N, C-alpha and C positions, 0 to 999 in steps of 0.2 A: 327365628332369624338370629344372625350372628353379627355382633358389633366389634369392629376392629378399632382399638384405641391407638396403638402405636405399632409400627412395623420395625422390628429389630432382629438381631441374629438369634436371640433366644426367646421362646414364648411357651405358654401353657394355657389350658382351658380350665375355667372354673364355672360351676353351675350357678346361674343367677336365681337366688331364692327370693329376692325382693321384688323383682319385676318379671312376672311370667311371660311377658311379651317377648323378651329376649331369652333364648334358651341358654346360650353360653356367652361369656365375655372372654375374649382372647387378650391376655396380658403379656406384653413383650418387655423384656428387660434389656436396656442398652448396654453394650460392652465397648462402644467406640471411645477412643482416646483423643482428646482435643490437642492436636499437635501445635496449634497456633498459640496456645497458652504456655507453651514450653520454650525451650531455648532455640533461637534461630541458628541455623547452620548445623544443628545437632538433630533436632526433632522435625524441622522442616528446612527446605532448601535455603542456602545463603542468598541466592539470587531472586528469592521471592520477596517482592517489595511490600506487598500487603497480603498477609495470610488470611484466608477465609476457610474455616473448618467445614468439612463435609463428612458424611458417614457412608462409606469409609473414606479416609484420606482427607485431602484439603485441596484448595485451588488458590491461584494468586491473581491479584489485581496489580498491573504493571504501570510504572510511571510513563510519562510521555516520551516517545522515542524508543520504547520497548514493546515487546509483545510476549504473550505467554507461549511457552514451548509445549505444544500439545503432544509432541512426540516423546517427551520425557516421561519416565515412570512416575516421578513426583513432580509437582508443579514448580516451574521456575520461569524467570523472565530473561529474554535474550534481546540484544540490541537490534534495531531495524537499520539496515544499511541504506540510507537515503540515496547515496551516490550510485547505487545500482539501478535506481529508478530513472524517470524521465526529467530532463532539465526543464524548469518552469512548472513542473507538476510536483515532483518529489523533493526538489531543491530549487533554490532561486535561479531565475533566468539570468540574473546579474552575477552569478558565481561562475568564474572562468574554469577553475579546476577544483572539483569537489573532493574533499578529504573527510572520510567518515570518522566520527568520534563516538564515544560511548553515550548513547541516547540522543545524539545530534550529529552535526557535521560543521565543517568550516571550509574556507575557500583559500586557494592560492591564486593570486591575481597577476595578470599580464603587466608588462612594462608600461608605465604611464598611468597605472591605476593603484589604488590602495584599498586595504580591507576596511569595510564598513564597521562601525563600532559593534554591530550585532554579529560580526564575523561570518555572516551568511551571504554576503554579496560584495561586489567590488564597485568602487566609485572612482570617477576621474580625479586625477591630481591636477590642480590648476598651477602649472609651472610658472606662469606669468605673475600670479598673485603672490606666490611664495618666493619669487625670484630664483627659481631653480632652472635657470637658463644661462647661456653665455652672455653676460651683461656687456661684455666688451665688443663682441662681434655680432650680436643680435640687436639691431637698432630699435625696433618696436616689436615687442613680443605679442603674438596672437595665440591664445589658448585654443587647442583642439581637443576633441574627445580622445583620450589616450595619448596625447602628445601636444606639440606646439609648433608654430612656424614663426617667421619674422617678416616684417615689412622693412625693406632696405632703403637707405638714402640714395640720392643721385650718385651715379657712376659705380654703384654696388649692385650685386645680384645675389640671389639665394644660392648657397652651396649645396648642389644636389648630392655631392659625395658625403655630406654630413646630415642627411635626412631632412634637408631644407630647414635646418635649425640655426644656421649662422649666415652672415652676409660676407661676401668676398668682393674685392675690387675687380671691375671689369678688365683693368690692365694693371699688372703688378708694377708699382712705381719703381721697384728695385731693378726690374728688367727693361724699363723704358730707356731708350738711348738718349742721353743728353745732347749728343751731336745732332741727331735727327730732330729733336725738339727745337733746338736753336735754329737750324736751317728752316724748319717749318715756320717759325716766328718771322724770320727775315723775309721769306717768300711772301707771307701774308701781309707784312707791312709794306713791301714793295708794291704788291698788287693793290692794296688800299690806296697807296699814294698815287698809283697810276689812275685809279678811278677818280680821285680828287682832281688830278690834272686834267683828265678828259672832261670832267664836269665843268671845270673852269674855262677850258677852250670852247666847249659847246656853248657856254653862257655868253662868252665874248662874241662868238659868231652870231648868235641869236640876237644879241643887242645891236650889232652892226647891221644885220639884216632888217631889223625893225626900224632903225634910224633911216636906212635907205628907203624903206617903204613909206615912212612918214614924210621924208623929203620929197619923194616923187608925188605923193598924194597932195602935198601942199602946192607944189609947182604946177601940177596939172589941175588943181582945184576940184579933185574928185576923191571919193572914198577909196582907200587902198583895195587892191584886188584881193579876193578871198584866198586865192592861191598863195599870195605873199604873206598873208596873216593867218596862220593856222593856230587856233587856241590850244590845241593839244601839244604844241611844241613846248609850252611852258610846263605842262604836266609831265612831259617826258623828261625835261631838265630837272624838275623838282624831284621826280622819282630817282633819277640817276644820282643826284646829290645825297638824297636820303639813304640810298643803298650803300654808297661809298662811306658815308659817315657811320652808319649802323655797323657795317662790316669792320671798320677800324675800331669802334668802341667795344664790340663784342669779342675782339681778339684777346685771348688770355691764356695763361699757362699756370701750372702748379707742380710742385714736387710730388704731390699725392694724387692728382687727377690728370687724365689725358688732356691734350690740347683740344679745345673746342672752338672750331671756326666754322660753325654751321652755315652762316650767311655767305662766307667766303666760298665754301665748297659748292654752294648752290650756283654761284656765278662762274666758278673756276672749274676746269676739267677735273672730273672725279679721280683721275689717275694720280693726282698729286697727294690724295689722302694716304694711300698705302706707301707711296714713295717716301714721304716725310714723317711717317708714324702718326698721322692724324686720324681721329675717329669721330664719327657722328653720334650724338646722343640718341639713345633709343627710348621710345615712349611706351609705357605699359598700356594695354587695352583693359579698360575697366568694364568687365563683364556685368558687374552689378548695376551699371548705369543703363544696361539694355533691358530687354523684355524678359520677364520670367517665363521659362519654358522654351525660350529660343536662345538667349544669350547665356542663361544659367539654368540649372535643373528646376523642374516644376516642384520637386519635393524639397527644395532648399527654402526654409522658412525666412531666414534673414541672411541675405548675401553679404559676405565680407570680402572685399577685393584684396588680393595679394599680388606680388610682382610675378607676372606671367601666368596667373591663374586666379582662383578664388576659393573660399571655403564658406561654411554656413554656421550660423547659430540657430539651434533648434528650440522649439517651444517645449514647455513642460510635458513630460510623458514621452518625449522623443529623444533619440540620441543620434549623434553623427555617425554615418556609415564609415567605419574605419577602413573599408576597402577603397573608397574614393575620396573621403573627406569633403564631398560635394553634395550629399543628399542626407535627409533626415529619415530615420526609420523608427 
């Protein structure tokens, strides 16, 4: 029987005189040179992160983000390009534009986002909290994922030409005709005065009618006729006085706002609105006050009303769909 002690490049046989069970012992002498004990970049590859000696040659253990190049004659480590892989698998799903670096990667983020401290994903910038919005023309800032919008005061609306990030007046005060405003005020005051006079005449007539009815009832010793005493006549008179008074008190104008004579225009022909430069106030529909799934999206976690629309605040683990700003994904 033969016993092999070592297997190397050079060997010879020697008769075993001490143990007759084994006829020969094969002794092999090693001639391998340990490159890993010598100079890096000279005796083993510069890109080999951790050298492991083998006979013959050597192999490498590579750092994270690298792999051993098995195609090379001598072992070395090459970078893994994560950006060539699948988003959400090889690199973060929150990375908008992947940029490969040695042993890793970083991200280039879209507008409205900033780089996370780990440089491997993008996070939303809260423009409202940092006051990175037009503080003069955005009345109330509402943060959105990847942007922001505004809640506007009365007689203002969102500027669609500025990505809904500022408020503009519904009527430009500089373009409003002062002559038209003055004429509108005069017409409104005359109309209110007419209503007051009409109410006074109606009251006088009603009082006279009631006195005649009471006189007839007294002389005839019977209760006045129901036809002569209609209770709703007082209600009609009171409504007429209230209308005229309210119309007169709500009449107003401003150098910055359009003339608002809403009660007047309800009683007056609507043709006088455009003739004298008058406008009716518009009321926003609050979708968030309605039913989820009907008035606003089923996937909107917390509805936030805006002028003419709405947006959403999303729960942890979700983000606002930038395509609509009205659902959470």
